[in-house]
N, C-alpha and C positions, 0 to 999 in steps of 0.2 A: 505495498500500499504506500503510493506518495504523500510523502507530507509536506505539503505546499509552500509550508511556513519556513521550517529552517531545513528540511533535509533534501537530499536527491531523490531520485527516483528508486533507488535501491534501501533508504529507508536508513539511510548513514549521517549525524549530525556532519557539518563544518568543524573544521578545526575553531577551538574556545566554544562548542559546544550550541551557542548560538543563540544564548537566550542573558539575558542580566542577572550578573551573580547575585544570589542571597543569603542576606544577612542572618545570625543566631536565630532570629525570632521570625524567620520565613519571610522576611518584607526585601523587594526588593531594593539595592545596590547601585547606585551611579555605575556604570560600568569604566574600566580605568583607560591608559594609553598600554599595558598590559593587555589587559583582554582583548585589547584591539591587535594586536601585536597578535597574541597568539592564533586570534584567528585569521587572520593576515598570512600566519606564517613566516612573519619576517621578523626582525628584530625591534626591541622598544626605542631604538635611536634610528632605524629605518622611518619608523613611524611618526618618530617627531621632524626627523626632516623634510619627511613628504609632506606633513600637514605645514611647514614652517615657507616649503615654495622657497626655499632660499639652498638645495643643494641640488643637485640631478639624480633623478632614481629612473628608472626607465617607465615606461610607458605600462609597460605590466605590473610593476610593483606598486605602479600609483595607482592603477586601477583595483589592484588586491586590494589594498588599505582604505580607497575612495568606499567599495565593496564592504569593508568590514565595519567602516566608521560609521555607514549609513543603516545597517542591522540593526549594530549592537547602543543605535541613539547616541552613538559616543559625546561627548560637548567637552570641548578643548576649554582647559580652564584656563582663562582670558585674565586674568588678575595675574597667571604666571607669564605669561608670554608678555602681560604689559613690564615686569620686571625684568625681564631679557629682552628689552627693546623691541619684542617680532609682532607686536600690534601696538598701533599707536593712540595716543593717549587719547579721552576724553576733553570737550571745552566745555567748564562750569559755569551756567549762570546764577551769581549768585543774587537778590534781589528784594527789595522788601515785600512788594507783595505782588503777586502775579494778575490780579483782577484791575488794576492800575491801566488803564486807555496806553499810557504812553509807555510804559514798561512794559506792557506784551507786546508793543514794536517792535524794543529793545529785543525782546526775546524771540521776536520773529526774522528779524535779522541776522543774530549770532541762529538760528537753527540751518536759516538758509543757507548761511554761509558755510556753516560746519560740515552739512551735506555736502557742499560743491565740493568740497574739501575730503570727503568721505571720512567722517569726524563723528564721533556719539555726542551729540549733546545734552547735559544734565539740567535740568531747571532747579532751583532751590530759593522757596525762601526763608527769610530772618524773623520775618513780622515786626521789624526793629527793633528786636532784641540782637543787641552788640555780642553780648554769651552765644545766641545764636549761631551770628556771623561767623565769630572765631569758632566753633566746633566743624562748620560748615566747611570753613576754609581749611580747617585740618583734615576734616577728611577727605577733601580733594587731593592735598598732597597726598595722602597718604593711598589713595585712590591712582596717583600720577596722571592727573590729568595735565591735561598740555596747557592750559591755560585755564585760570581763574578772573572770570571775570563781574567787577562788584559795581553794580546800578542803582542809581536811587540819592536823592540828598542825606549829606550826612555834616550832625556837629560840627564842625572844626574850629579842632582848639591842641595844646599840645599831646595829650592823650591820643586824640585820632590820629596828626601826625607819627607817634610811636609805635601806635597800633598796625598800620598801614605800613610802616618799615621794617615790623615786626613779620607781616603777611609775606611781604617783596620776596626779603633774604630766605625766610621760612621756604617759599615755595621753588626760589632759583635756586637754594641746593639741592631738591627733589628733581631740578630740568624743569619746572613748571613755570610760567610766567605769571606774573599779577597786571590785571589792567582795568584801571580805573574808568568810569565812563559816565562821563556827567561830573564829575569831582574833580579840585585842583590836583595838580601836578604833587609830588612829593620832593624835599630836601634832597638837593645833590647828591648824587652816591647809590639813594632807592632804586635796586632794580626792577623797576615799573615800567610799563605803558601807561600814556595818559591819552585816552580818546574825549577832548571835551565841543562842544559849541558855542558859539556866540551869541550865549545869554544874556549879558549886558546891553550887547549891543540890538540883539530881539526886545528889550523893554523900552531903549532909547527908540526903536523907529515907533513902537506901540504909544509909549507917551507921545511921541513928536508928531503922532498922526491927528491925536485929540488935540495938543497943543495947535499946529500947523490952522485945525478946523475951526478955532475962536476960543476954546475951553480953558477957563483961568481956574477954573475949580475942579479937579479932577479928584474921586474918592480909590485911591489907592488901596486894594487888597492884596498887600501883597502875602508872604509864607512867614512861616515863623523864626522869629530874629533867632543869632545865630545858625541860621544853614546855609552850608555854601549857596545853593542853589538861590535860596529867597534874597542874600544880603547883593549878590550878582543883578539878580532884578531888581531889586531895590537902588541901587548903585546906579543902573540904566536910567528909571525914572527919575532922579534926581540930576543927572544928567543933562535930559530932559529939560529938565525945571529951567535951570543954570541957561542953558543954551538960547529956551529962549525969554529969558529975565521973567518969570515967572515964581514970585516966591514960594517959601515952604512953608505950610500950614501944616502943624503937624495932629493938631485933630482929624484930617485928611486922611491921614496915615495910618491904617488901620492894620496890626499885624494879624496872623493868623494859619493855620490849617490849610492847608489846600484841598478841600475837601466840601462839595455841593455848599452839605448841612452850613457848614463855616460860613460858606459865602453868602448863602445867605441869612444868617441872624448878623452877620458884621454889615449887612445893607439894612436891615431890617430897625436895625439898632441906630444905628444911623440916622436914618429919618423917622425914626422916633425924639431923638437928641435934636431935631431941629436941624442935623447940616444940611448946609447948602452944596449942592454941585450939579452939575451938567453932565456930568461922563462919569463913568466907572472903570479902572482899567485893573482886572481881575488879574491876580499872578498866574493864573492855570483857567483850562476852560472849564473845569468841571464847576471852581468856585465861581467862575463867569456865568452857570447855568443856576446858582443857586444865586445869587444877585436880580438872575433875570425874574424869578419866584418872586423874591420881593417887591420887586419893585410892581411887577403885575398887581401883585397884593395889594399893593399898595397904589391903584389906580392910577400908574402911571405908565408908559407909553416906550417903546425904545425902537427906534431911535427919536420920536416924534418930543419926548422931554427927558430922558435920559439916553445919553449916546453910551454905548459899551463896547469893551474888545476885552480877549481873552488873550491866552496864550499857550500852545501845545501844537493848535488844529489838528486835535482830536477827531476821530471820521467824523460825530454829528454834529462838529460847530456848522458843517457847511445844511447840514438839514433843516437847525434850527429858525426860527421864524420870529422875527426876521435871521438870515443866515450870518454868524456873528465872524467877525472883522477878528483877524486872532494873528499871532508869531509861528511861522512855520517853523518845528522844531526836526529835522531830520531822524527820526528814531530810530528806523530801520536800519539808515547806516550808520548809525553811530553803532549795531550788533554787528553789521559784516565788519565794519574796518576793526572793532576791536577782535574779532578773530585772524581776520587776513593781517595784521599786525603781530599779532600773538604768534602766530603760526609761521609767519615769516622771516621771525627773528629765531624761530624751533629748527627751520630748515637755513639758520644762517644766510637767506638773501637779505638786503641792507632792508630796514623798516627804521621808520622813526620812532620815537617815542614819545613825544607828544601833538598830536593833532587836535587843531580845532575846524571842526566845521560849519558852516555857515549858516544864518536863518536866514528867515522872509518873512515881510509882513505881508499876510494874505487880506488883502481891503472886500466886504463884503457892504453885505445892508444894515450893520447894525453901529453905524457911526453916520451923524448930518451936523454941516458947518452952523456955528450959534453966530451971532451978529455980523 
């Protein structure tokens, strides 16, 4: 009787038995490279060379090894191969929140560029916890990631720089590369790649657009004090005020989180406090969305009563009514550039350590001229 699964027409089992090994409790155990060698009738070294693809073997031997691997469902120990340099390391993306529209586009750029280069990409979220960030970076170092890409705003102080320098040196010692996206450069000597965008210039364009349209009292809904992204956008806003000769008014500078709820509350509170303004410059499009809700709740129209500008140009910005004037940040390009520069350095191709991408003001229907 023929065994259509493991035997030949005489009922004999091939070398190695044709089944996965069974442990003392009767449970299947994963096949090992020795099992593959026994089934194929070759040495362990020959199996290793065949699977690595970096040593000449005959087509007959390769076919026998391949057949044994498929029959036993053998899985190569990828971690061991990574340690020996047999497989390219993955690209790890570490960010605050995977649901953020802007960060999701960075993740898309990382994944697309990594896939193009034959690399696996891993996405990890810190939820704003520095301890978790540290754990994830160390884990990626142990997993021999080719690059660890950190994305998202950070509270920049001496402790931050010390932590980032520690990451950079630790990863470099393991043959990896730290890439900071949207964060400021580290002090000289830290082995890290920095991909920034013209954050301050983008805010200058946004504020300047409102000031050029005749607005002189602009409610600025910036980010939380101490975060690098918020500091740069606030600096761009102040640059525009000075350029247009408009005095700074502290009561119109209202910092807070980059969330829709915060945009709503800050705008509502400014209206209730009797603040007079003809325009709102929101630190992000999500903040702008909250501001729009508060303005409408107060019976104010955009742009007829109050003009509104956002920052980021996330997908919904063009679909709002009115369509939102905002600053376009090249988030996918940031992700692509992070992977490209890290892997070019890994492959010993000339690569920059600090790149700044441009931003662009996208003018739509949420701003009208005053006076």
